[in-house]
The first five atom37 places (N, CA, C, CB, O) and aatype in JSON, in Angstrom:
{
  "aatype": [20, 20, 20, 20, 20, 20, 20, 20, 20, 20, 20, 20, 20, 20, 20, 20, 20, 20, 20, 20, 20, 20, 20, 20, 20, 20, 20, 20, 20, 20, 20, 20, 20, 20, 20, 20, 20, 20, 20, 20, 20, 20, 20, 20, 20, 20, 20, 20, 20, 20, 20, 20, 20, 20, 20, 20, 20, 20, 20, 20, 20, 20, 20, 20, 20, 20, 20, 20, 20, 20, 20, 20, 20, 20, 20, 20, 20, 20, 20, 20, 20, 20, 20, 20, 20, 20, 20, 20, 20, 20, 20, 20, 20, 20, 20, 20, 20, 20, 20, 20, 20, 20, 20, 20, 20, 20, 20, 20, 20, 20, 20, 20, 20, 20, 20, 20, 20, 20, 20, 20, 20, 20, 20, 20, 20, 20, 20, 20, 20, 20, 20, 20, 20],
  "atom_mask": [
    [1, 1, 1, 1, 1],
    [1, 1, 1, 1, 1],
    [1, 1, 1, 1, 1],
    [1, 1, 1, 1, 1],
    [1, 1, 1, 1, 1],
    [1, 1, 1, 1, 1],
    [1, 1, 1, 1, 1],
    [1, 1, 1, 1, 1],
    [1, 1, 1, 1, 1],
    [1, 1, 1, 1, 1],
    [1, 1, 1, 1, 1],
    [1, 1, 1, 1, 1],
    [1, 1, 1, 1, 1],
    [1, 1, 1, 1, 1],
    [1, 1, 1, 1, 1],
    [1, 1, 1, 1, 1],
    [1, 1, 1, 1, 1],
    [1, 1, 1, 1, 1],
    [1, 1, 1, 1, 1],
    [1, 1, 1, 1, 1],
    [1, 1, 1, 1, 1],
    [1, 1, 1, 1, 1],
    [1, 1, 1, 1, 1],
    [1, 1, 1, 1, 1],
    [1, 1, 1, 1, 1],
    [1, 1, 1, 1, 1],
    [1, 1, 1, 1, 1],
    [1, 1, 1, 1, 1],
    [1, 1, 1, 1, 1],
    [1, 1, 1, 1, 1],
    [1, 1, 1, 1, 1],
    [1, 1, 1, 1, 1],
    [1, 1, 1, 1, 1],
    [1, 1, 1, 1, 1],
    [1, 1, 1, 1, 1],
    [1, 1, 1, 1, 1],
    [1, 1, 1, 1, 1],
    [1, 1, 1, 1, 1],
    [1, 1, 1, 1, 1],
    [1, 1, 1, 1, 1],
    [1, 1, 1, 1, 1],
    [1, 1, 1, 1, 1],
    [1, 1, 1, 1, 1],
    [1, 1, 1, 1, 1],
    [1, 1, 1, 1, 1],
    [1, 1, 1, 1, 1],
    [1, 1, 1, 1, 1],
    [1, 1, 1, 1, 1],
    [1, 1, 1, 1, 1],
    [1, 1, 1, 1, 1],
    [1, 1, 1, 1, 1],
    [1, 1, 1, 1, 1],
    [1, 1, 1, 1, 1],
    [1, 1, 1, 1, 1],
    [1, 1, 1, 1, 1],
    [1, 1, 1, 1, 1],
    [1, 1, 1, 1, 1],
    [1, 1, 1, 1, 1],
    [1, 1, 1, 1, 1],
    [1, 1, 1, 1, 1],
    [1, 1, 1, 1, 1],
    [1, 1, 1, 1, 1],
    [1, 1, 1, 1, 1],
    [1, 1, 1, 1, 1],
    [1, 1, 1, 1, 1],
    [1, 1, 1, 1, 1],
    [1, 1, 1, 1, 1],
    [1, 1, 1, 1, 1],
    [1, 1, 1, 1, 1],
    [1, 1, 1, 1, 1],
    [1, 1, 1, 1, 1],
    [1, 1, 1, 1, 1],
    [1, 1, 1, 1, 1],
    [1, 1, 1, 1, 1],
    [1, 1, 1, 1, 1],
    [1, 1, 1, 1, 1],
    [1, 1, 1, 1, 1],
    [1, 1, 1, 1, 1],
    [1, 1, 1, 1, 1],
    [1, 1, 1, 1, 1],
    [1, 1, 1, 1, 1],
    [1, 1, 1, 1, 1],
    [1, 1, 1, 1, 1],
    [1, 1, 1, 1, 1],
    [1, 1, 1, 1, 1],
    [1, 1, 1, 1, 1],
    [1, 1, 1, 1, 1],
    [1, 1, 1, 1, 1],
    [1, 1, 1, 1, 1],
    [1, 1, 1, 1, 1],
    [1, 1, 1, 1, 1],
    [1, 1, 1, 1, 1],
    [1, 1, 1, 1, 1],
    [1, 1, 1, 1, 1],
    [1, 1, 1, 1, 1],
    [1, 1, 1, 1, 1],
    [1, 1, 1, 1, 1],
    [1, 1, 1, 1, 1],
    [1, 1, 1, 1, 1],
    [1, 1, 1, 1, 1],
    [1, 1, 1, 1, 1],
    [1, 1, 1, 1, 1],
    [1, 1, 1, 1, 1],
    [1, 1, 1, 1, 1],
    [1, 1, 1, 1, 1],
    [1, 1, 1, 1, 1],
    [1, 1, 1, 1, 1],
    [1, 1, 1, 1, 1],
    [1, 1, 1, 1, 1],
    [1, 1, 1, 1, 1],
    [1, 1, 1, 1, 1],
    [1, 1, 1, 1, 1],
    [1, 1, 1, 1, 1],
    [1, 1, 1, 1, 1],
    [1, 1, 1, 1, 1],
    [1, 1, 1, 1, 1],
    [1, 1, 1, 1, 1],
    [1, 1, 1, 1, 1],
    [1, 1, 1, 1, 1],
    [1, 1, 1, 1, 1],
    [1, 1, 1, 1, 1],
    [1, 1, 1, 1, 1],
    [1, 1, 1, 1, 1],
    [1, 1, 1, 1, 1],
    [1, 1, 1, 1, 1],
    [1, 1, 1, 1, 1],
    [1, 1, 1, 1, 1],
    [1, 1, 1, 1, 1],
    [1, 1, 1, 1, 1],
    [1, 1, 1, 1, 1],
    [1, 1, 1, 1, 1],
    [1, 1, 1, 1, 1],
    [1, 1, 1, 1, 1]
  ],
  "atom_positions": [
    [[-18.9, -4.18, 7.1], [-17.67, -4.18, 5.98], [-16.36, -4.55, 6.79], [-17.43, -2.56, 5.17], [-16.1, -4.1, 7.91]],
    [[-15.63, -5.37, 6.13], [-14.18, -5.63, 6.69], [-13.29, -4.43, 6.62], [-13.45, -6.78, 5.88], [-13.44, -3.58, 5.75]],
    [[-12.44, -4.36, 7.46], [-11.34, -3.3, 7.56], [-10.27, -3.74, 6.34], [-10.55, -3.31, 9.23], [-10.28, -4.78, 5.69]],
    [[-9.43, -2.72, 6.27], [-8.18, -2.99, 5.45], [-7.38, -4.27, 5.62], [-7.26, -1.95, 5.69], [-6.98, -4.93, 4.66]],
    [[-7.17, -4.58, 6.95], [-6.24, -5.69, 6.98], [-7.04, -6.98, 6.56], [-5.58, -5.84, 8.45], [-6.53, -7.87, 5.87]],
    [[-8.55, -7.0, 7.11], [-9.1, -8.41, 6.83], [-9.4, -8.58, 5.4], [-10.4, -8.71, 7.64], [-9.53, -9.69, 4.88]],
    [[-9.51, -7.36, 4.69], [-9.65, -7.52, 3.25], [-8.23, -8.2, 2.66], [-9.98, -6.01, 2.56], [-8.25, -9.09, 1.81]],
    [[-7.1, -7.69, 3.19], [-5.89, -8.02, 2.55], [-5.68, -9.71, 3.02], [-4.6, -6.89, 3.08], [-5.16, -10.55, 2.28]],
    [[-6.11, -9.95, 4.18], [-5.93, -11.46, 4.82], [-6.76, -12.36, 3.73], [-6.68, -11.64, 6.59], [-6.25, -13.36, 3.23]],
    [[-8.0, -11.93, 3.44], [-8.94, -12.66, 2.82], [-8.69, -12.96, 1.34], [-10.15, -12.02, 3.0], [-9.1, -13.98, 0.8]],
    [[-7.96, -11.98, 0.68], [-8.01, -11.82, -0.62], [-7.13, -13.23, -1.29], [-7.38, -10.29, -0.96], [-7.4, -13.85, -2.32]],
    [[-6.09, -13.43, -0.37], [-5.18, -14.37, -0.83], [-4.08, -14.01, -1.79], [-5.89, -15.32, -1.38], [-3.28, -14.91, -2.05]],
    [[-3.93, -12.92, -2.31], [-2.96, -12.47, -3.02], [-2.04, -11.51, -2.51], [-3.44, -12.06, -4.0], [-1.2, -10.98, -3.23]],
    [[-2.18, -11.24, -1.15], [-1.33, -10.31, -0.26], [-0.72, -10.75, 0.89], [-2.03, -9.3, 0.18], [-0.56, -10.06, 1.89]],
    [[-0.28, -12.19, 0.73], [0.31, -13.02, 1.67], [1.64, -12.19, 2.28], [0.67, -14.45, 0.94], [1.81, -11.95, 3.48]],
    [[2.41, -11.88, 1.35], [3.91, -11.19, 1.72], [3.57, -9.9, 2.21], [5.04, -11.0, 0.39], [4.39, -9.41, 2.99]],
    [[2.37, -9.12, 1.91], [2.15, -7.9, 2.61], [1.52, -8.04, 3.99], [1.33, -7.05, 1.8], [1.7, -7.2, 4.88]],
    [[0.78, -9.12, 4.12], [0.13, -9.34, 5.46], [1.28, -9.72, 6.38], [-1.04, -10.5, 5.43], [1.44, -9.16, 7.46]],
    [[2.11, -10.71, 5.93], [3.19, -10.83, 6.63], [4.16, -9.64, 7.13], [3.79, -11.63, 5.95], [4.62, -9.54, 8.27]],
    [[4.37, -8.84, 6.14], [5.18, -7.67, 6.49], [4.48, -6.71, 7.4], [5.61, -6.96, 5.26], [5.12, -6.11, 8.26]],
    [[3.17, -6.52, 7.24], [2.57, -5.63, 8.13], [2.47, -6.25, 9.48], [1.26, -5.22, 7.64], [2.33, -5.46, 10.41]],
    [[2.53, -7.52, 9.74], [2.5, -8.06, 11.05], [3.94, -7.97, 11.65], [1.97, -9.51, 11.02], [4.1, -7.74, 12.85]],
    [[4.89, -8.15, 10.86], [6.37, -8.02, 11.08], [6.49, -6.67, 11.83], [7.27, -8.03, 9.64], [6.93, -6.57, 12.97]],
    [[6.02, -5.56, 11.01], [6.42, -4.19, 11.05], [5.44, -3.73, 12.35], [6.15, -3.33, 9.48], [5.48, -2.57, 12.75]],
    [[4.78, -4.5, 12.82], [3.79, -4.2, 13.98], [2.79, -2.98, 13.52], [4.67, -3.76, 15.42], [2.57, -2.05, 14.29]],
    [[2.28, -3.02, 12.36], [1.37, -2.09, 11.7], [-0.05, -2.67, 11.69], [1.85, -1.78, 10.25], [-0.88, -2.14, 10.96]],
    [[-0.36, -3.66, 12.41], [-1.76, -4.34, 12.2], [-2.83, -3.42, 12.91], [-1.81, -5.92, 12.88], [-3.89, -3.11, 12.36]],
    [[-2.47, -3.03, 14.11], [-3.32, -2.36, 15.0], [-3.5, -0.93, 14.23], [-2.68, -2.29, 16.55], [-4.65, -0.48, 14.22]],
    [[-2.52, -0.21, 13.63], [-2.82, 0.91, 13.01], [-3.75, 0.83, 11.79], [-1.66, 1.46, 12.69], [-4.54, 1.75, 11.56]],
    [[-3.67, -0.36, 10.94], [-4.45, -0.43, 9.79], [-5.86, -1.01, 10.15], [-3.72, -1.26, 8.73], [-6.75, -1.08, 9.31]],
    [[-6.0, -1.42, 11.41], [-7.42, -1.82, 11.79], [-8.04, -0.56, 12.59], [-7.44, -3.25, 12.76], [-9.2, -0.59, 13.0]],
    [[-7.35, 0.34, 12.74], [-7.77, 1.71, 13.32], [-8.82, 2.2, 12.46], [-6.59, 2.78, 13.39], [-8.99, 1.73, 11.33]],
    [[-9.68, 3.31, 13.05], [-10.73, 3.83, 12.06], [-10.45, 4.72, 10.84], [-11.62, 4.56, 12.78], [-11.2, 4.88, 9.87]],
    [[-9.16, 5.3, 11.08], [-8.55, 5.66, 9.92], [-9.15, 7.13, 9.47], [-8.77, 4.5, 8.85], [-9.01, 8.07, 10.25]],
    [[-9.67, 7.27, 8.49], [-9.51, 6.44, 7.03], [-8.14, 6.5, 6.64], [-10.4, 7.05, 5.74], [-7.31, 7.29, 7.09]],
    [[-7.9, 5.4, 5.56], [-6.73, 5.29, 5.02], [-6.96, 4.98, 3.76], [-5.92, 4.48, 5.6], [-8.01, 4.44, 3.42]],
    [[-5.91, 5.32, 2.86], [-5.9, 5.03, 1.59], [-4.41, 3.88, 1.28], [-5.89, 6.59, 0.8], [-3.25, 4.27, 1.44]],
    [[-4.66, 2.86, 0.97], [-3.51, 1.87, 0.79], [-3.25, 1.58, -0.65], [-3.8, 0.52, 1.52], [-4.13, 1.3, -1.46]],
    [[-1.99, 1.68, -0.92], [-1.38, 1.27, -2.37], [-0.88, -0.24, -1.88], [0.08, 2.44, -3.04], [0.1, -0.35, -1.14]],
    [[-1.61, -1.36, -2.34], [-1.21, -2.5, -1.63], [-0.72, -3.4, -2.88], [-2.46, -3.17, -0.67], [-1.36, -3.65, -3.89]],
    [[0.64, -3.82, -2.53], [1.39, -4.69, -3.57], [0.99, -5.93, -3.45], [2.84, -4.7, -3.5], [0.73, -6.4, -2.34]],
    [[0.9, -6.6, -4.51], [0.38, -8.02, -4.5], [1.64, -8.91, -4.26], [-0.41, -8.42, -5.92], [2.73, -8.35, -4.33]],
    [[1.59, -10.21, -4.0], [2.61, -11.08, -3.79], [3.6, -11.12, -5.0], [2.04, -12.39, -3.49], [4.81, -11.24, -4.87]],
    [[3.02, -11.02, -6.07], [3.83, -10.99, -7.45], [4.66, -9.67, -7.48], [2.79, -11.05, -8.83], [5.74, -9.67, -8.07]],
    [[4.16, -8.48, -6.82], [4.97, -7.35, -6.91], [6.04, -7.51, -5.94], [4.21, -6.12, -6.71], [7.08, -6.92, -6.23]],
    [[6.02, -8.32, -4.63], [6.99, -8.44, -3.83], [8.11, -9.41, -4.63], [6.44, -8.95, -2.47], [9.32, -9.19, -4.54]],
    [[7.63, -10.35, -5.31], [8.27, -11.25, -6.0], [9.24, -10.51, -7.19], [7.18, -12.23, -6.54], [10.16, -11.14, -7.7]],
    [[8.99, -9.39, -7.52], [9.71, -8.53, -8.45], [11.0, -7.96, -7.77], [8.77, -7.36, -8.94], [11.98, -7.68, -8.47]],
    [[11.01, -7.81, -6.54], [12.27, -7.24, -5.91], [13.55, -8.03, -5.93], [12.01, -6.98, -4.53], [13.35, -9.24, -5.98]],
    [[14.6, -7.7, -5.9], [15.8, -8.57, -6.02], [15.64, -9.45, -5.27], [17.0, -8.08, -5.8], [14.8, -9.25, -4.39]],
    [[16.38, -10.81, -5.28], [16.39, -11.77, -4.51], [16.9, -11.57, -3.2], [16.94, -12.65, -5.07], [17.97, -10.97, -3.09]],
    [[16.3, -12.0, -2.16], [16.7, -11.58, -0.77], [16.26, -10.4, -0.08], [17.95, -11.47, -0.73], [16.51, -10.27, 1.12]],
    [[15.56, -9.44, -0.78], [15.15, -8.27, -0.31], [14.1, -8.21, 0.62], [14.88, -7.57, -1.24], [14.07, -7.33, 1.49]],
    [[13.16, -9.12, 0.5], [11.88, -9.27, 1.45], [12.49, -9.71, 2.8], [10.69, -10.46, 0.88], [12.26, -9.16, 3.87]],
    [[13.36, -10.85, 2.6], [14.02, -11.45, 3.74], [14.89, -10.55, 4.49], [14.77, -12.56, 3.34], [14.92, -10.59, 5.72]],
    [[15.61, -9.74, 3.77], [16.24, -8.72, 4.67], [15.57, -7.63, 5.24], [17.2, -8.18, 4.07], [16.07, -7.15, 6.26]],
    [[14.42, -7.06, 4.72], [13.41, -6.12, 5.41], [12.95, -7.07, 6.59], [12.07, -5.59, 4.35], [13.13, -6.72, 7.76]],
    [[12.43, -8.11, 6.31], [11.65, -8.82, 7.47], [12.63, -8.82, 8.6], [11.14, -10.4, 7.11], [12.17, -8.81, 9.74]],
    [[14.09, -8.85, 8.39], [15.02, -9.07, 9.57], [15.22, -7.42, 9.97], [16.64, -10.02, 9.11], [16.12, -7.15, 10.77]],
    [[14.52, -6.49, 9.49], [14.96, -5.16, 9.86], [13.62, -4.37, 9.93], [16.05, -4.53, 8.8], [13.33, -3.49, 9.12]],
    [[12.72, -4.83, 11.11], [11.51, -4.27, 11.08], [11.19, -2.81, 10.95], [11.01, -4.65, 12.06], [10.14, -2.46, 10.42]],
    [[12.23, -1.76, 11.51], [11.95, -0.42, 11.41], [11.88, 0.07, 9.79], [13.09, 0.34, 12.25], [10.98, 0.76, 9.29]],
    [[12.96, -0.43, 9.17], [13.1, -0.21, 7.75], [11.66, -0.7, 6.96], [14.47, -1.08, 7.22], [10.98, -0.06, 6.15]],
    [[11.48, -1.85, 7.41], [10.21, -2.48, 6.63], [9.12, -1.54, 6.86], [9.74, -4.0, 7.16], [8.53, -1.02, 5.91]],
    [[8.79, -1.26, 8.3], [7.73, -0.41, 8.47], [7.78, 1.09, 7.92], [7.53, -0.41, 9.82], [6.75, 1.76, 7.84]],
    [[8.98, 1.58, 7.55], [9.08, 3.03, 6.82], [8.82, 2.62, 5.48], [10.6, 3.89, 6.94], [8.24, 3.5, 4.84]],
    [[9.08, 1.44, 4.76], [8.6, 1.17, 3.44], [7.05, 0.98, 3.4], [9.3, -0.06, 2.9], [6.43, 1.48, 2.46]],
    [[6.39, 0.29, 4.37], [5.07, 0.17, 4.35], [4.41, 1.22, 4.47], [4.67, -0.56, 5.14], [3.43, 1.34, 3.74]],
    [[4.69, 2.19, 5.32], [4.01, 3.42, 5.53], [4.05, 4.34, 4.27], [4.61, 4.11, 6.73], [3.14, 5.15, 4.06]],
    [[5.09, 4.21, 3.47], [4.95, 4.79, 2.26], [3.88, 4.41, 1.27], [6.06, 4.66, 1.71], [3.51, 5.14, 0.36]],
    [[3.45, 3.25, 1.5], [2.19, 2.79, 0.75], [0.74, 3.29, 1.14], [2.15, 1.33, 0.87], [-0.32, 3.02, 0.57]],
    [[0.92, 4.06, 2.2], [-0.29, 4.44, 3.12], [-0.43, 5.97, 3.21], [-0.1, 3.84, 4.63], [0.45, 6.74, 3.58]],
    [[-1.83, 6.33, 2.77], [-1.92, 7.85, 2.86], [-2.99, 8.05, 3.91], [-2.31, 8.6, 1.41], [-3.87, 7.19, 3.94]],
    [[-3.05, 8.87, 4.61], [-4.15, 9.32, 5.57], [-5.46, 10.0, 4.89], [-3.5, 10.37, 6.58], [-5.36, 11.1, 4.36]],
    [[-6.45, 9.43, 4.93], [-7.78, 10.03, 4.23], [-8.09, 8.8, 3.16], [-7.5, 11.74, 3.33], [-7.31, 7.91, 2.84]],
    [[-9.29, 8.98, 2.75], [-9.94, 8.06, 1.72], [-9.75, 8.71, 0.33], [-11.55, 7.82, 2.03], [-10.19, 9.85, 0.14]],
    [[-9.23, 8.16, -0.43], [-8.83, 8.96, -1.83], [-9.27, 7.7, -2.77], [-6.9, 9.53, -2.02], [-8.61, 6.66, -2.85]],
    [[-10.66, 8.0, -3.59], [-10.68, 6.86, -4.7], [-10.18, 7.29, -5.83], [-11.99, 6.33, -5.05], [-9.78, 8.45, -5.87]],
    [[-10.09, 6.52, -6.9], [-9.45, 6.97, -8.22], [-10.16, 8.41, -8.67], [-9.7, 5.73, -9.45], [-9.46, 9.37, -9.02]],
    [[-11.26, 8.45, -8.63], [-11.87, 9.72, -9.12], [-11.4, 10.94, -8.16], [-13.54, 9.58, -9.12], [-11.41, 12.06, -8.67]],
    [[-11.0, 10.82, -6.86], [-10.46, 11.83, -6.16], [-8.98, 12.09, -6.43], [-10.68, 11.58, -4.82], [-8.53, 13.18, -6.09]],
    [[-8.14, 11.15, -7.06], [-6.99, 11.2, -7.31], [-6.76, 11.89, -8.62], [-6.53, 10.02, -7.2], [-5.66, 12.39, -8.84]],
    [[-7.67, 11.93, -9.44], [-7.58, 12.5, -10.82], [-7.23, 14.0, -10.88], [-8.9, 12.3, -11.54], [-6.79, 14.5, -11.91]],
    [[-7.4, 14.61, -9.9], [-6.88, 16.08, -9.75], [-5.74, 16.29, -8.91], [-7.9, 16.96, -9.19], [-5.44, 17.44, -8.58]],
    [[-5.13, 15.4, -8.58], [-4.07, 15.57, -7.76], [-2.71, 14.95, -8.63], [-4.41, 14.81, -6.31], [-2.78, 13.99, -9.4]],
    [[-1.47, 15.73, -8.33], [-0.21, 15.04, -8.75], [0.43, 14.19, -7.85], [0.73, 15.91, -9.11], [1.11, 13.24, -8.25]],
    [[0.26, 14.47, -6.54], [0.94, 13.79, -5.43], [0.03, 13.75, -4.1], [2.33, 14.53, -5.14], [-0.9, 14.54, -3.92]],
    [[0.41, 12.73, -3.17], [-0.11, 12.84, -1.92], [1.16, 12.49, -0.9], [-1.41, 11.86, -1.79], [2.05, 11.69, -1.19]],
    [[1.09, 13.11, 0.15], [2.03, 12.69, 1.25], [1.73, 11.48, 1.91], [2.12, 13.65, 2.27], [0.66, 11.38, 2.5]],
    [[2.55, 10.53, 1.89], [2.58, 9.3, 2.56], [2.54, 9.34, 4.03], [3.68, 8.62, 2.18], [2.93, 10.39, 4.54]],
    [[2.1, 8.32, 4.87], [1.98, 8.43, 6.34], [3.75, 8.43, 6.68], [0.94, 6.95, 7.09], [4.19, 8.97, 7.69]],
    [[4.4, 7.91, 5.94], [5.91, 7.81, 6.09], [6.45, 9.35, 5.91], [6.6, 6.72, 4.89], [7.47, 9.71, 6.51]],
    [[5.85, 10.1, 5.19], [6.19, 11.41, 5.06], [6.71, 12.01, 3.72], [7.08, 11.6, 5.99], [6.69, 13.2, 3.41]],
    [[7.11, 11.11, 3.07], [7.72, 11.38, 1.49], [6.42, 11.32, 0.57], [8.97, 10.05, 0.92], [5.5, 10.51, 0.69]],
    [[6.52, 12.3, -0.33], [5.29, 12.29, -1.29], [5.31, 11.18, -2.21], [5.19, 13.55, -2.13], [6.39, 10.67, -2.52]],
    [[4.11, 10.73, -2.73], [3.82, 9.7, -3.72], [3.4, 10.28, -5.0], [2.79, 8.77, -3.25], [2.38, 10.97, -4.95]],
    [[3.98, 10.14, -6.11], [3.33, 10.79, -7.09], [2.35, 9.99, -7.93], [4.27, 11.35, -7.86], [2.52, 8.81, -8.24]],
    [[1.23, 10.8, -8.31], [-0.06, 10.07, -8.77], [-0.06, 10.54, -10.29], [-1.57, 10.55, -7.85], [0.38, 11.63, -10.66]],
    [[-0.56, 9.68, -11.0], [-0.78, 10.11, -12.55], [-1.99, 9.22, -12.93], [0.64, 9.79, -13.64], [-1.88, 8.01, -13.09]],
    [[-3.29, 9.99, -13.09], [-4.35, 9.34, -13.88], [-4.59, 9.82, -15.22], [-5.55, 9.43, -13.22], [-5.71, 9.77, -15.73]],
    [[-3.57, 10.28, -15.8], [-3.87, 10.83, -16.99], [-3.86, 9.86, -18.25], [-2.95, 11.9, -17.15], [-4.41, 10.19, -19.3]],
    [[-3.2, 8.61, -18.09], [-3.2, 7.43, -19.02], [-3.32, 6.2, -18.19], [-1.88, 7.37, -19.9], [-2.24, 5.73, -17.83]],
    [[-4.3, 5.62, -17.83], [-4.58, 4.53, -16.79], [-4.61, 5.14, -15.19], [-3.35, 3.33, -16.95], [-5.3, 6.1, -14.85]],
    [[-3.74, 4.42, -14.3], [-3.53, 4.95, -12.93], [-2.41, 4.36, -12.42], [-4.66, 4.73, -12.0], [-2.23, 3.19, -12.06]],
    [[-1.62, 5.35, -12.43], [-0.13, 4.96, -12.0], [0.11, 5.83, -10.74], [1.08, 5.29, -13.26], [-0.32, 6.97, -10.57]],
    [[0.91, 5.09, -9.85], [1.43, 5.58, -8.5], [2.91, 5.15, -8.48], [0.57, 4.95, -7.19], [3.36, 4.0, -8.37]],
    [[3.6, 6.37, -8.6], [5.03, 6.24, -8.58], [5.36, 5.44, -9.68], [5.58, 5.68, -7.33], [4.96, 5.79, -10.79]],
    [[6.16, 4.23, -9.52], [6.52, 3.32, -10.55], [5.67, 1.99, -10.6], [7.95, 3.01, -10.38], [6.08, 0.91, -11.03]],
    [[4.45, 2.25, -10.11], [3.59, 1.09, -10.26], [2.34, 1.32, -10.95], [3.3, 0.52, -9.01], [1.95, 2.48, -11.0]],
    [[1.65, 0.44, -11.47], [0.31, 0.47, -12.25], [-0.58, 0.01, -11.24], [0.22, -0.43, -13.61], [-0.34, -1.04, -10.64]],
    [[-1.63, 0.73, -11.01], [-2.79, 0.11, -10.35], [-3.58, -0.74, -11.02], [-3.58, 0.96, -9.89], [-4.13, -0.38, -12.06]],
    [[-3.75, -2.02, -10.46], [-4.35, -3.12, -11.32], [-5.88, -3.41, -10.85], [-3.41, -4.52, -11.18], [-6.7, -4.02, -11.55]],
    [[-6.12, -2.89, -9.63], [-7.56, -2.98, -9.25], [-7.63, -1.87, -8.02], [-8.04, -4.63, -8.77], [-7.03, -1.94, -6.95]],
    [[-8.53, -0.84, -8.48], [-8.8, 0.32, -7.81], [-10.08, 0.41, -7.02], [-8.76, 1.32, -8.7], [-11.07, -0.24, -7.36]],
    [[-10.07, 1.28, -5.89], [-11.27, 1.53, -5.23], [-11.87, 0.23, -4.69], [-12.2, 2.24, -6.15], [-12.96, -0.19, -5.07]],
    [[-11.16, -0.32, -3.86], [-11.66, -1.78, -3.24], [-12.05, -1.02, -1.74], [-10.17, -3.31, -3.15], [-11.18, -0.59, -0.98]],
    [[-13.4, -0.95, -1.48], [-13.78, -0.31, -0.33], [-13.67, -1.06, 1.03], [-15.07, 0.06, -0.54], [-14.09, -2.21, 1.13]],
    [[-13.14, -0.46, 1.99], [-12.94, -1.16, 3.1], [-13.74, -0.15, 4.33], [-11.25, -1.44, 3.27], [-14.11, 1.01, 4.21]],
    [[-13.84, -0.98, 5.47], [-14.79, 0.0, 6.55], [-13.81, 1.1, 6.95], [-15.41, -0.89, 8.12], [-14.37, 2.1, 7.43]],
    [[-12.54, 1.16, 6.88], [-11.71, 2.21, 7.46], [-10.88, 2.84, 6.28], [-10.75, 1.62, 8.63], [-9.81, 3.38, 6.56]],
    [[-11.35, 2.78, 4.83], [-10.59, 3.3, 3.99], [-10.64, 2.72, 2.66], [-9.45, 3.29, 4.47], [-11.58, 1.94, 2.51]],
    [[-9.98, 2.86, 1.79], [-10.03, 2.18, 0.42], [-8.5, 1.6, -0.05], [-10.6, 3.35, -0.73], [-7.43, 2.1, 0.32]],
    [[-8.67, 0.47, -0.91], [-7.37, -0.18, -1.32], [-7.12, -0.07, -2.76], [-7.34, -1.64, -0.94], [-8.02, -0.37, -3.54]],
    [[-5.9, 0.35, -3.21], [-5.85, 0.28, -4.63], [-4.62, -0.84, -4.78], [-5.57, 1.87, -5.36], [-3.57, -0.75, -4.14]],
    [[-4.86, -1.69, -5.54], [-3.87, -2.88, -5.84], [-2.83, -2.36, -6.85], [-4.66, -4.23, -6.49], [-3.17, -1.64, -7.79]],
    [[-1.62, -2.71, -6.65], [-0.57, -2.24, -7.42], [0.39, -3.37, -7.77], [0.1, -1.15, -6.72], [0.53, -4.31, -6.99]],
    [[1.11, -3.28, -9.0], [1.91, -4.3, -9.51], [3.37, -4.19, -9.1], [1.78, -4.32, -10.93], [4.15, -5.12, -9.31]],
    [[3.77, -2.94, -8.46], [5.23, -3.06, -7.98], [5.24, -2.29, -6.55], [6.38, -2.34, -9.13], [4.45, -1.41, -6.22]],
    [[6.32, -2.81, -5.78], [6.23, -2.21, -4.53], [7.18, -0.8, -4.8], [6.78, -3.31, -3.26], [8.27, -0.75, -5.37]],
    [[6.45, 0.21, -4.25], [7.01, 1.48, -4.48], [7.91, 1.87, -3.41], [5.99, 2.45, -4.64], [7.65, 1.39, -2.3]],
    [[9.0, 2.71, -3.53], [10.04, 3.12, -2.7], [10.41, 4.5, -2.63], [11.09, 2.48, -3.03], [10.45, 5.17, -3.66]],
    [[10.68, 5.03, -1.44], [10.91, 6.56, -1.41], [12.1, 6.78, -2.18], [11.09, 7.19, 0.04], [13.02, 5.98, -2.35]],
    [[11.97, 8.04, -2.68], [13.33, 8.57, -3.47], [13.07, 8.63, -4.87], [14.65, 7.61, -3.28], [13.95, 9.0, -5.65]]
  ]
}
């Protein structure tokens, strides 16, 4: 089974995320055994950010890495696992709010494709980039 990075590369809808992960030097982490739960913003999600935001982040790898780490949780959590929690702590350290009461929401994003199994975890595809705070 492919790992989280290989799935993101192969999907074709995560080109911005894959570029960001490479720029932030997080490829090796996300290829490690984990397991991890990744809330993966699509290219369309990155396109919703204000103009110039992605370019600014690419020029600031530490800040980019911090934002990307906010999309990752240690451990493998399927949607069913998340139905009984209200938040999880991200790898970045800040909590991510979870709401499965009406659909599947993560902070300010809707999960549009849940439970994509990877060799080292699970991916939930989201429609917005989530930010700390």
